[in-house]
C-alpha positions as CSV (number, residue, x, y, z in Angstrom):
1,M,30.1,13.7,-29.4
2,N,27.3,12.4,-31.2
3,D,27.6,11.9,-34.9
4,P,27.7,15.7,-35.9
5,F,27.1,14.9,-39.6
6,K,23.7,15.9,-41.3
7,Q,24.1,15.1,-44.9
8,G,22.8,18.2,-47.0
9,E,22.4,19.2,-50.5
10,D,25.3,20.3,-53.0
11,A,27.7,18.0,-51.4
12,R,27.6,19.8,-48.0
13,K,28.4,18.2,-44.7
14,V,26.6,20.3,-41.8
15,L,27.9,20.1,-38.3
16,I,26.7,21.6,-35.2
17,A,28.9,22.5,-32.4
18,E,28.0,21.3,-29.0
19,E,28.2,23.3,-25.8
20,D,31.6,21.9,-24.9
21,A,33.0,23.3,-28.3
22,E,36.1,25.6,-28.2
23,G,39.4,26.2,-29.7
24,R,40.4,26.5,-33.3
25,L,38.1,25.6,-36.0
26,D,40.8,23.1,-37.6
27,S,41.4,21.5,-34.4
28,W,37.8,21.1,-33.7
29,L,36.5,19.7,-37.1
30,T,39.5,17.4,-36.9
31,T,37.8,15.9,-33.9
32,A,34.2,16.2,-35.2
33,V,34.7,14.4,-38.5
34,E,36.1,11.4,-36.8
35,G,38.8,10.8,-38.9
36,D,37.1,11.3,-42.5
37,F,39.5,14.0,-43.0
38,S,43.3,14.8,-41.9
39,R,44.0,17.7,-40.1
40,N,45.9,19.1,-43.2
41,R,43.1,18.1,-45.7
42,L,40.4,20.1,-43.5
43,K,43.1,23.0,-43.1
44,S,43.4,23.4,-46.9
45,L,39.5,23.2,-47.4
46,I,39.4,26.1,-44.9
47,E,41.9,28.1,-47.0
48,Q,40.0,27.4,-50.1
49,G,36.9,28.8,-48.5
50,A,35.1,25.6,-48.4
51,V,34.1,26.0,-44.8
52,T,31.6,28.4,-43.5
53,V,30.8,29.2,-40.1
54,N,26.9,30.6,-39.5
55,G,26.8,31.3,-43.4
56,V,30.1,33.0,-43.4
57,A,33.1,31.6,-45.5
58,I,36.1,31.1,-43.1
59,T,39.6,31.1,-44.3
60,E,41.6,31.1,-41.2
61,P,42.1,27.8,-39.8
62,K,42.9,29.5,-36.5
63,K,39.4,31.1,-36.3
64,K,37.6,30.1,-32.5
65,I,34.6,27.9,-32.4
66,R,31.8,28.6,-30.1
67,P,29.1,26.5,-28.8
68,G,25.9,26.3,-30.9
69,D,27.9,27.5,-34.2
70,R,26.6,26.0,-37.4
71,V,29.6,24.7,-39.6
72,E,29.2,23.6,-43.2
73,I,31.9,21.7,-45.5
74,I,31.4,22.1,-49.1
75,L,33.1,19.1,-50.7
76,P,34.8,19.6,-53.8
77,E,34.0,17.2,-56.8
78,P,36.3,14.2,-56.4
79,E,39.3,14.4,-58.8
80,D,40.1,11.1,-60.6
81,P,43.8,10.0,-59.7
82,E,46.4,10.0,-62.0
83,P,47.7,6.9,-63.2
84,Q,50.8,5.6,-61.9
85,G,53.3,3.4,-63.5
86,E,52.8,-0.4,-62.3
87,D,55.3,-3.2,-63.3
88,I,52.9,-5.1,-65.3
89,P,54.3,-7.7,-67.7
90,L,53.8,-6.6,-71.5
91,D,54.1,-8.7,-74.8
92,V,55.8,-6.5,-76.7
93,L,56.2,-7.1,-80.7
94,Y,57.8,-4.0,-81.7
95,E,58.9,-0.8,-80.1
96,D,60.8,2.4,-81.5
97,E,61.0,5.9,-80.4
98,D,57.5,6.5,-82.1
99,L,55.5,3.9,-80.9
100,I,55.2,0.2,-79.3
101,V,53.1,-2.7,-80.5
102,L,51.9,-5.2,-78.2
103,V,49.6,-8.0,-77.5
104,K,47.0,-7.3,-75.0
105,P,45.9,-10.1,-72.9
106,A,42.1,-11.0,-72.1
107,G,41.0,-9.4,-68.8
108,L,43.4,-6.3,-68.9
109,V,41.4,-2.9,-68.9
110,V,43.1,-0.5,-71.3
111,H,42.8,2.6,-69.4
112,P,41.8,3.7,-66.1
113,G,37.9,4.6,-65.1
114,A,35.3,3.9,-62.9
115,G,36.3,1.0,-60.9
116,N,39.3,0.3,-62.6
117,W,41.8,3.2,-61.3
118,T,44.9,0.7,-61.1
119,G,46.1,-2.3,-62.9
120,T,45.4,-1.3,-66.4
121,L,47.2,-1.2,-69.8
122,V,48.2,2.4,-69.3
123,N,49.7,1.9,-65.9
124,A,51.9,-0.9,-67.5
125,L,52.6,1.4,-70.2
126,I,53.8,4.2,-67.6
127,H,56.0,2.0,-66.1
128,H,57.3,0.4,-69.2
129,C,57.9,3.8,-71.4
130,G,58.4,6.5,-68.5
131,D,57.4,10.0,-69.7
132,S,57.6,8.9,-73.3
133,L,54.1,8.4,-74.0
134,S,51.9,11.1,-75.9
135,G,49.7,13.5,-73.9
136,I,47.2,13.9,-76.4
137,G,44.7,11.2,-74.8
138,G,45.0,13.0,-71.6
139,V,46.6,12.0,-68.1
140,K,44.0,8.9,-68.0
141,R,44.9,7.6,-71.5
142,P,48.5,8.8,-72.3
143,G,49.6,7.2,-75.8
144,I,46.3,5.5,-76.2
145,V,45.2,5.6,-80.2
146,H,42.5,3.0,-80.0
147,R,41.3,0.6,-77.5
148,L,39.9,-3.3,-77.1
149,D,37.4,-4.2,-74.8
150,K,38.8,-5.5,-71.4
151,E,37.8,-9.3,-72.6
152,T,39.1,-9.1,-75.9
153,S,42.8,-10.0,-76.7
154,G,45.0,-8.9,-79.5
155,V,47.3,-6.7,-81.1
156,M,47.3,-2.8,-80.2
157,V,49.7,0.1,-81.4
158,V,50.5,2.9,-78.7
159,A,52.1,6.3,-79.4
160,K,55.0,7.5,-77.5
161,N,54.9,11.2,-78.9
162,D,52.4,13.6,-79.9
163,N,53.2,13.4,-83.6
164,A,52.8,10.0,-83.9
165,H,49.8,10.2,-81.9
166,R,48.2,12.6,-84.5
167,H,49.4,10.4,-87.5
168,L,48.2,7.1,-86.1
169,A,44.9,8.9,-85.0
170,A,44.4,10.1,-88.4
171,Q,44.6,6.7,-89.7
172,F,42.2,5.0,-87.5
173,A,39.7,8.0,-88.4
174,D,40.1,7.2,-91.7
175,H,39.3,3.1,-91.1
176,G,41.5,2.3,-93.8
177,R,39.5,3.5,-96.6
178,T,42.4,5.8,-98.2
179,G,45.5,4.4,-96.3
180,P,46.9,1.1,-95.5
181,L,45.2,0.6,-91.9
182,E,43.6,-2.7,-91.5
183,R,42.2,-4.3,-88.2
184,A,41.1,-7.9,-88.5
185,Y,39.7,-10.3,-85.6
186,K,39.0,-14.0,-85.3
187,A,35.6,-14.7,-83.4
188,I,34.0,-18.0,-82.4
189,V,30.5,-17.8,-82.9
190,W,27.2,-19.7,-82.1
191,G,25.7,-21.1,-85.4
192,R,26.9,-20.0,-88.8
193,P,25.9,-16.9,-90.4
194,K,23.4,-17.6,-93.5
195,Q,26.0,-16.3,-96.3
196,L,29.6,-17.5,-95.5
197,R,30.9,-14.1,-96.5
198,G,29.3,-10.8,-96.2
199,T,29.2,-7.4,-94.9
200,I,27.0,-5.9,-91.8
201,D,26.2,-2.4,-92.5
202,A,24.0,-1.5,-89.4
203,A,24.4,1.6,-87.4
204,L,25.2,1.5,-83.8
205,G,24.4,3.5,-80.5
206,R,23.5,3.2,-76.8
207,S,21.1,0.8,-75.7
208,G,18.0,2.2,-74.2
209,N,18.0,-0.3,-71.4
210,D,21.6,-0.3,-70.5
211,R,23.7,3.1,-71.5
212,T,27.1,0.7,-71.2
213,K,25.9,-1.6,-74.0
214,R,25.3,-0.8,-77.6
215,A,22.5,-1.6,-80.0
216,V,21.6,-1.5,-83.6
217,K,19.7,1.7,-84.4
218,R,17.8,3.2,-87.4
219,E,20.2,5.5,-89.4
220,E,18.0,8.6,-88.5
221,A,18.1,7.9,-84.4
222,E,19.8,10.7,-82.6
223,D,22.7,8.8,-81.6
224,A,23.1,6.4,-84.7
225,R,26.8,6.2,-85.8
226,E,28.0,4.2,-88.9
227,A,28.9,0.7,-88.3
228,I,30.5,-1.3,-91.1
229,T,31.7,-5.1,-90.4
230,H,33.0,-7.4,-93.2
231,Y,33.2,-11.2,-92.1
232,D,34.0,-14.3,-93.6
233,V,33.4,-18.0,-92.1
234,V,36.6,-19.6,-92.1
235,E,35.9,-22.7,-90.1
236,R,32.5,-24.7,-89.4
237,Y,32.0,-27.0,-86.4
238,R,29.7,-30.0,-86.3
239,E,28.3,-29.3,-89.6
240,K,25.0,-30.9,-90.9
241,P,23.7,-32.2,-94.3
242,D,21.5,-29.1,-94.3
243,A,24.6,-26.8,-94.1
244,S,23.9,-25.7,-90.6
245,C,26.3,-26.0,-87.7
246,L,26.5,-25.6,-84.2
247,A,29.5,-23.2,-84.3
248,S,31.8,-21.5,-86.4
249,M,35.1,-19.5,-86.5
250,V,34.7,-16.2,-88.3
251,E,37.0,-13.5,-89.4
252,C,35.9,-10.0,-89.1
253,Q,37.4,-7.0,-90.8
254,L,36.6,-3.3,-89.5
255,E,35.5,-0.5,-91.8
256,T,34.8,1.3,-88.6
257,G,35.4,1.1,-85.4
258,R,32.5,1.5,-82.8
259,T,32.3,0.1,-79.1
260,H,31.3,-3.7,-79.0
261,Q,31.0,-3.2,-83.0
262,I,31.9,-7.2,-83.7
263,R,30.1,-8.6,-80.6
264,V,26.7,-6.4,-81.5
265,H,26.7,-7.2,-85.3
266,M,27.2,-10.9,-85.0
267,A,24.5,-10.8,-82.4
268,H,22.4,-8.7,-84.8
269,I,22.4,-11.7,-87.7
270,G,21.8,-14.3,-85.0
271,N,25.5,-15.5,-84.5
272,P,26.6,-14.1,-81.1
273,L,30.1,-14.8,-79.8
274,I,30.6,-17.8,-77.7
275,G,31.0,-16.7,-74.1
276,D,29.7,-13.0,-74.6
277,P,27.9,-12.1,-71.3
278,E,26.2,-9.0,-72.7
279,Y,25.1,-9.8,-76.4
280,G,24.9,-13.8,-76.1
281,A,23.5,-14.9,-72.8
282,A,20.4,-16.2,-74.6
283,F,22.6,-18.9,-76.5
284,R,24.2,-20.6,-73.3
285,T,21.9,-23.4,-73.4
286,K,23.4,-24.3,-77.0
287,A,26.0,-25.7,-74.9
288,N,23.8,-28.7,-73.9
289,L,24.1,-30.0,-77.5
290,L,27.8,-30.7,-77.0
291,D,29.3,-33.9,-76.0
292,E,30.6,-33.8,-72.4
293,K,34.1,-32.6,-72.9
294,A,33.1,-29.7,-75.4
295,R,30.4,-28.8,-73.2
296,L,33.0,-28.3,-70.3
297,V,35.0,-26.2,-72.3
298,V,32.1,-24.0,-73.2
299,S,30.7,-23.6,-69.9
300,R,33.8,-22.6,-68.4
301,F,34.8,-20.1,-71.3
302,P,35.3,-16.7,-69.2
303,R,35.0,-14.0,-71.9
304,Q,33.8,-13.3,-75.4
305,A,35.7,-15.6,-78.1
306,L,37.3,-12.6,-79.9
307,H,40.9,-11.7,-80.5
308,A,42.3,-9.1,-82.7
309,Y,45.0,-11.1,-84.6
310,L,46.0,-8.7,-87.4
311,L,47.0,-4.8,-87.1
312,C,48.3,-3.0,-90.3
313,F,49.2,0.7,-90.4
314,E,51.8,3.4,-91.7
315,H,54.6,3.9,-89.6
316,P,54.1,7.7,-88.3
317,R,57.8,8.7,-89.1
318,T,59.2,6.7,-92.1
319,G,56.1,5.7,-94.0
320,E,56.8,2.0,-94.0
321,V,53.6,-0.1,-94.0
322,M,53.9,-2.5,-91.1
323,E,51.9,-5.5,-90.4
324,F,51.6,-7.3,-87.0
325,E,49.9,-10.6,-86.6
326,T,49.5,-13.0,-83.6
327,D,48.0,-16.3,-82.7
328,M,45.1,-17.0,-81.1
329,P,45.7,-17.0,-77.3
330,E,45.6,-20.6,-75.4
331,D,41.9,-20.5,-74.2
332,M,40.4,-19.7,-77.7
333,E,42.7,-22.4,-79.3
334,E,41.0,-24.8,-76.5
335,L,37.8,-23.6,-77.2
336,A,38.1,-24.2,-81.1
337,Q,39.9,-27.7,-80.7
338,A,37.0,-28.9,-78.3
339,L,34.5,-27.6,-80.9
340,R,36.2,-29.3,-83.6
341,E,36.3,-32.8,-81.7
342,T,32.9,-32.6,-80.4
343,A,30.7,-35.8,-81.2
344,D,27.1,-35.6,-82.9
């Protein structure tokens, strides 16, 4: 049989029965689509009214097909797979019946999405916690109250029931303005901010060139959202007499929690994160100013140098203020040490 498919509009697959066509509709379709669908799947589509013969919906799989019949399969929108538990190791700092606090490593996606249906933190949590995760975030984000970018490491809290989820979500929505919530990060950036301590108050929205990226926007822009980052320079590398330096370590505290906020804000003031492929690519050549050892460490650094080292919140059941702090991961420690030792 020649390829019977003619791709139509609205996700329709159109088939024309040839002269030798005969037998049941489901049997003929199974042969005609050459393995694209199982017989059971085709039977289900027929019973759902997704198959027409000469313009008439057929719900009976046993319907006889005749030579020259025009058959259309109207394909439903694909459904996202429901995440399954996977035995992925978790670095757990604390756990009780209401929540789990853990350190997410760089490279681990928080929840399933396009291109990342497996191997995520959610898959690991389902395996670890079973059915005890909060369902407020939906099937793809059970228990997820906040998130970190794939290549950002650091402390996260996950809710194990709906009450905990609501309580924690309210704290994150308040951004610690009236409660104890605190989030602090360590970032290694190119150069040094003009002021050693300051606040970046610049609204963020989707980039006009790439909707997966964020950009500083005018406050009156339609998609602009308030974004405030407080920063403090805590270490400077290869500082010169004029107070400039090649790179520095910055502690950042979030007053809001926008996508890519620290990354965009630091780039906005001229100090993008080392290793940031989206917002710091133009600074890659600065590695050429380093000695060979440091240059090698910087050029091989695989991600944005950002670590969420501190998280403080109120326990949703007991009201206890809980604070968790974790050291920088090995790759960022190696990067910082190479910068400390770099020669002029």
